[in-house]
Wavefront OBJ file of the C-alpha trace (Angstrom):
o trace
v -14.776 -6.994 -12.462
v -14.089 -10.202 -10.521
v -13.916 -10.403 -6.756
v -11.987 -13.387 -5.423
v -13.774 -14.909 -2.406
v -10.763 -16.948 -1.379
v -8.183 -15.208 0.758
v -4.463 -15.321 -0.074
v -3.499 -17.047 3.163
v 0.237 -16.798 2.545
v -0.202 -13.025 2.147
v -2.095 -12.927 5.423
v 0.603 -14.893 7.192
v 3.376 -12.673 5.790
v 1.438 -9.617 6.957
v 1.106 -11.042 10.498
v 4.845 -11.736 10.544
v 5.507 -8.178 9.433
v 3.334 -6.764 12.281
v 5.118 -8.915 14.840
v 8.671 -8.241 13.547
v 8.144 -4.498 13.782
v 5.854 -4.595 16.833
v 2.930 -3.028 15.000
v 0.396 -4.662 17.330
v -2.678 -3.097 15.795
v -2.840 -1.037 12.643
v -6.144 0.473 13.768
v -5.198 1.666 17.278
v -5.207 5.295 16.155
v -8.528 4.850 14.435
v -10.050 3.337 17.557
v -8.870 6.311 19.604
v -10.471 8.799 17.255
v -13.769 7.021 16.511
v -16.750 7.323 18.824
v -17.934 4.037 20.383
v -21.329 4.700 18.866
v -19.896 5.001 15.349
v -21.346 2.305 13.060
v -17.865 0.956 12.241
v -16.512 0.888 15.775
v -17.420 -2.749 16.464
v -15.712 -3.851 13.221
v -12.489 -2.254 14.392
v -12.800 -3.964 17.761
v -13.396 -7.339 16.063
v -10.292 -6.784 13.951
v -8.204 -6.019 17.024
v -9.444 -9.216 18.722
v -8.585 -11.229 15.586
v -5.006 -9.882 15.410
v -4.424 -10.484 19.132
v -5.688 -14.070 18.810
v -2.846 -15.075 16.476
v 0.021 -16.100 18.730
v 3.293 -17.619 17.502
v 7.030 -17.379 18.174
v 9.391 -15.811 15.663
v 12.312 -18.045 14.728
v 15.940 -16.932 14.528
v 15.870 -17.469 10.760
v 13.005 -15.034 10.328
v 14.823 -12.434 12.446
v 17.789 -12.839 10.123
v 15.497 -12.189 7.144
v 13.825 -9.188 8.780
v 15.380 -6.749 6.367
v 13.232 -8.123 3.516
v 10.103 -7.009 5.392
v 11.279 -3.440 5.234
v 10.151 -0.815 2.745
v 12.730 -0.741 -0.077
v 11.171 1.967 -2.197
v 7.445 1.443 -2.361
v 5.125 1.874 0.563
v 4.849 -1.411 2.396
v 7.198 -4.376 3.009
v 9.274 -5.526 0.032
v 8.638 -9.249 0.542
v 4.845 -8.706 0.654
v 4.940 -6.539 -2.422
v 6.916 -9.194 -4.242
v 4.671 -12.036 -3.013
v 1.578 -10.251 -4.370
v 3.251 -9.991 -7.775
v 4.516 -13.583 -7.723
v 1.204 -15.134 -6.579
v -0.675 -13.528 -9.461
v 1.898 -14.388 -12.145
v 0.893 -17.190 -14.470
v 4.519 -18.126 -15.203
v 5.920 -19.460 -11.929
v 9.580 -19.622 -13.090
v 11.130 -17.717 -10.225
v 13.914 -15.956 -12.127
v 11.513 -14.939 -14.887
v 9.040 -13.510 -12.372
v 11.821 -11.778 -10.499
v 13.092 -10.056 -13.642
v 9.595 -8.925 -14.616
v 8.965 -7.646 -11.061
v 12.011 -5.394 -10.979
v 11.493 -4.220 -14.546
v 7.753 -3.526 -14.111
v 7.985 -1.788 -10.736
v 11.282 0.105 -10.979
v 11.242 1.440 -14.547
v 9.127 4.342 -13.259
v 12.140 5.542 -11.305
v 14.439 5.782 -14.322
v 14.488 7.982 -17.344
v 14.979 5.097 -19.721
v 13.527 1.583 -20.213
v 15.502 -1.054 -18.398
v 15.997 -4.766 -19.080
v 18.400 -7.306 -17.679
v 19.036 -11.037 -17.674
v 22.125 -11.444 -15.491
v 23.668 -10.162 -12.301
v 25.976 -7.685 -14.065
v 23.155 -5.894 -15.862
v 21.033 -6.012 -12.682
v 23.785 -4.300 -10.640
v 24.117 -1.659 -13.351
v 20.353 -1.133 -13.108
v 20.395 -0.918 -9.270
v 23.224 1.606 -9.299
v 21.051 3.944 -11.332
v 18.458 4.093 -8.548
v 18.929 6.811 -5.924
v 18.483 4.582 -2.876
v 20.513 3.780 0.185
v 23.451 1.390 -0.122
v 22.073 -1.180 2.320
v 18.831 -1.378 0.295
v 20.843 -1.855 -2.883
v 22.757 -4.730 -1.225
v 19.567 -6.451 -0.132
v 18.077 -6.085 -3.609
v 21.221 -7.559 -5.185
v 21.265 -10.378 -2.644
v 17.619 -11.179 -3.391
v 18.347 -11.177 -7.122
v 21.137 -13.724 -6.526
v 19.552 -15.881 -3.811
v 15.918 -14.742 -3.887
v 14.344 -18.107 -4.548
v 15.889 -19.598 -1.399
v 15.030 -16.490 0.715
v 11.472 -16.358 -0.598
v 10.826 -20.068 -0.101
v 12.250 -19.956 3.440
v 9.947 -17.085 4.368
v 6.943 -18.666 2.642
v 7.534 -22.056 4.307
v 7.622 -20.384 7.712
v 4.466 -18.382 6.921
v 2.588 -21.648 6.234
v 2.988 -22.645 9.851
v 0.817 -19.699 10.851
v -1.966 -20.194 8.293
v -3.884 -22.750 10.390
v -4.033 -20.289 13.286
v -5.305 -17.555 11.020
v -8.022 -19.846 9.570
v -9.072 -21.018 13.033
v -9.660 -17.454 14.305
v -11.370 -16.003 11.228
v -14.724 -16.555 12.888
v -14.027 -13.322 14.812
v -14.404 -11.263 11.638
v -16.407 -13.606 9.360
v -19.491 -11.339 9.052
v -17.464 -8.159 8.528
v -15.343 -9.883 5.875
v -18.385 -11.246 4.024
v -20.026 -7.833 4.042
v -16.890 -6.225 2.617
v -16.716 -8.819 -0.221
v -20.438 -8.342 -0.973
v -19.950 -4.561 -1.240
v -17.071 -5.049 -3.656
v -19.038 -7.564 -5.719
v -22.186 -5.437 -6.018
v -20.461 -2.199 -6.997
v -19.165 -1.704 -10.507
v -17.409 1.462 -9.336
v -15.884 1.801 -5.912
v -15.320 5.063 -4.080
v -12.386 4.697 -1.678
v -12.676 8.312 -0.542
v -10.029 10.964 -1.098
v -6.958 8.848 -1.665
v -8.030 6.746 -4.619
v -9.785 7.649 -7.811
v -10.591 4.097 -8.950
v -12.488 4.727 -12.195
v -10.904 1.601 -13.588
v -13.134 -0.482 -11.226
v -15.470 -0.413 -14.216
v -12.990 -2.384 -16.282
v -13.883 -6.047 -17.036
v -10.261 -7.222 -16.636
v -10.036 -6.141 -12.978
v -9.535 -8.708 -10.285
v -10.069 -7.692 -6.610
v -8.451 -9.679 -3.792
v -9.624 -8.875 -0.244
v -6.917 -8.534 2.451
v -7.553 -9.103 6.145
v -4.437 -8.302 8.161
v -3.457 -5.224 6.106
v -7.060 -4.127 6.466
v -6.418 -0.428 5.886
v -4.422 -0.587 2.636
v -4.848 -0.907 -1.125
v -2.225 -2.198 -3.563
v -2.699 -1.770 -7.329
v -0.724 -3.176 -10.243
v -1.054 -4.596 -13.735
v 0.299 -7.983 -14.903
v -0.492 -9.962 -18.077
v -3.021 -7.349 -19.148
v -4.993 -7.802 -15.939
v -5.315 -5.085 -13.342
v -5.162 -6.386 -9.738
v -6.410 -4.560 -6.660
v -5.577 -5.932 -3.179
v -8.025 -4.108 -0.926
v -8.182 -4.184 2.858
v -11.551 -5.372 4.036
v -11.922 -2.399 6.450
v -10.656 0.276 4.015
v -14.115 1.622 3.223
v -15.109 1.778 6.905
v -11.869 3.482 7.871
v -12.285 6.156 5.220
v -15.946 6.676 6.204
v -15.022 6.880 9.906
v -12.234 9.365 9.181
v -14.565 11.526 7.141
v -17.215 11.491 9.890
v -14.651 12.394 12.574
v -12.354 14.725 10.629
v -13.513 18.213 11.714
v -11.233 18.963 14.656
v -8.276 21.139 15.527
v -5.827 18.327 15.136
v -6.653 18.023 11.443
v -6.178 21.726 10.954
v -2.805 21.637 12.772
v -1.711 18.650 10.681
v -2.666 20.496 7.525
v -0.728 23.609 8.492
v 2.297 21.588 9.485
v 2.361 19.734 6.165
v 2.075 22.815 3.971
v 4.723 24.663 6.049
v 7.316 22.470 4.384
v 8.731 24.081 1.224
v 9.108 20.824 -0.712
v 5.535 19.701 -0.048
v 4.208 23.110 -1.133
v 6.174 22.779 -4.347
v 4.634 19.342 -4.958
v 1.129 20.756 -4.396
v 1.836 23.657 -6.770
v 3.112 21.309 -9.463
v 0.079 19.073 -9.139
v -2.181 22.108 -9.322
v -1.026 22.491 -12.931
v -1.172 18.840 -14.108
v -1.212 15.210 -13.010
v 2.304 13.905 -12.564
v 4.041 10.620 -11.719
v 6.946 10.006 -9.348
v 9.763 10.326 -11.875
v 8.382 13.615 -13.180
v 8.109 15.102 -9.722
v 11.531 13.832 -8.693
v 13.172 15.317 -11.795
v 11.326 18.616 -11.498
v 12.234 19.070 -7.840
v 15.722 17.560 -8.168
v 15.036 15.116 -5.307
v 16.034 11.484 -4.860
v 13.155 9.059 -5.404
v 12.962 7.916 -1.746
v 12.876 11.505 -0.504
v 10.147 12.418 -3.012
v 8.075 9.355 -2.095
v 8.355 10.251 1.615
v 6.738 13.640 0.945
v 4.133 12.143 -1.389
v 3.064 9.607 1.203
v 2.638 12.329 3.809
v 0.427 14.269 1.466
v -1.513 11.113 0.527
v -2.103 10.194 4.142
v -3.457 13.662 4.800
v -5.735 13.389 1.729
v -4.214 16.534 0.183
v -3.410 14.624 -3.040
v -5.066 11.696 -4.816
v -3.812 8.661 -6.696
v -4.932 8.943 -10.274
v -4.901 5.982 -12.688
v -4.489 7.121 -16.275
v -6.269 4.645 -18.570
v -3.897 5.532 -21.430
v -0.797 4.937 -19.323
v -1.554 2.089 -16.879
v 2.093 1.404 -16.124
v 2.451 4.502 -14.002
v 0.671 5.805 -10.986
v -0.102 9.531 -11.281
v -0.905 11.989 -8.548
v -3.321 14.902 -8.595
v -4.254 17.749 -6.248
v -7.278 16.986 -4.060
v -8.899 20.397 -4.440
v -12.057 19.475 -2.559
v -10.156 18.339 0.524
v -7.967 21.458 0.552
v -11.064 23.652 0.285
v -12.704 21.750 3.196
v -9.617 22.280 5.359
v -9.515 25.949 4.533
v -13.195 26.191 5.441
v -12.487 24.420 8.745
v -9.722 26.924 9.444
v -12.059 29.804 8.686
v -14.806 28.412 10.955
v -12.324 27.965 13.837
v -10.738 31.413 13.513
v -13.391 33.686 12.089
v -16.875 32.334 12.799
l 1 2 3 4 5 6 7 8 9 10 11 12 13 14 15 16 17 18 19 20 21 22 23 24 25 26 27 28 29 30 31 32 33 34 35 36 37 38 39 40 41 42 43 44 45 46 47 48 49 50 51 52 53 54 55 56 57 58 59 60 61 62 63 64 65 66 67 68 69 70 71 72 73 74 75 76 77 78 79 80 81 82 83 84 85 86 87 88 89 90 91 92 93 94 95 96 97 98 99 100 101 102 103 104 105 106 107 108 109 110 111 112 113 114 115 116 117 118 119 120 121 122 123 124 125 126 127 128 129 130 131 132 133 134 135 136 137 138 139 140 141 142 143 144 145 146 147 148 149 150 151 152 153 154 155 156 157 158 159 160 161 162 163 164 165 166 167 168 169 170 171 172 173 174 175 176 177 178 179 180 181 182 183 184 185 186 187 188 189 190 191 192 193 194 195 196 197 198 199 200 201 202 203 204 205 206 207 208 209 210 211 212 213 214 215 216 217 218 219 220 221 222 223 224 225 226 227 228 229 230 231 232 233 234 235 236 237 238 239 240 241 242 243 244 245 246 247 248 249 250 251 252 253 254 255 256 257 258 259 260 261 262 263 264 265 266 267 268 269 270 271 272 273 274 275 276 277 278 279 280 281 282 283 284 285 286 287 288 289 290 291 292 293 294 295 296 297 298 299 300 301 302 303 304 305 306 307 308 309 310 311 312 313 314 315 316 317 318 319 320 321 322 323 324 325 326 327 328 329 330 331 332 333 334 335 336 337 338
């Protein structure tokens, strides 16, 4: 396993733009509200908030016009950030070649057959097979046609923010170094309920630490190398949540989630076997975006886990988090019966 000590500053700048475009002032506000001031991670969260608030800049009209590319097309997280992560780790920097590989690699999971394309006609045929909204289809087609200009325009603007980010990193320097050291020293990383990262033992894994998107993890495989973009506060957030999770709000959230018939069906299916998005979508006869919406809610509540199958690394599988469900049922019992 290799941990890159150098930040991807373009990624950090894109993430800051995303927060400002959608007025997500602080990703950790909810965490700060729920964590006791004496919690060992509390000061780290405060430092992060100070860092984000220190980065001031004005959004240009051009960036507002390109705002749609910062939206979530299918996968969790902004499209342009997802694409930038893929592009920045690609050895072949021919834009059209990378763009083709990106759509093929990341969207084949949503189709029943393997897909390939080299021109706009075949790309449109491919897009029309995806069960997504028409405006998302139009943006994807537009990016396929004019993506190099759009991407370069966004990246060039992001570079104007990098100096401000670098100048204010002193606010979180120690926390960032500690996070990188933890990653470097551990051959296997436990990210809590949401991620079963057994493949952290693999020698071909490269880990890139993220600052702005401090609470997220993005995983993908390219050129036989597995990449993990891991938020530097992710471990602390999971630990803090686990230390502060026994309360009535968690029980109510659990009951609300399982009261939905579709989510109960997903849980029952995953009780039987590990499944990927396309399998679940086909079994439940749901569109992919609808299915992903329910899956993300279950993931955020820790009721299911992400499971990476070493024999099928192209797909992300999901499994039932039996331990978490048992804990929640025990909480319910303690609150009502004991």
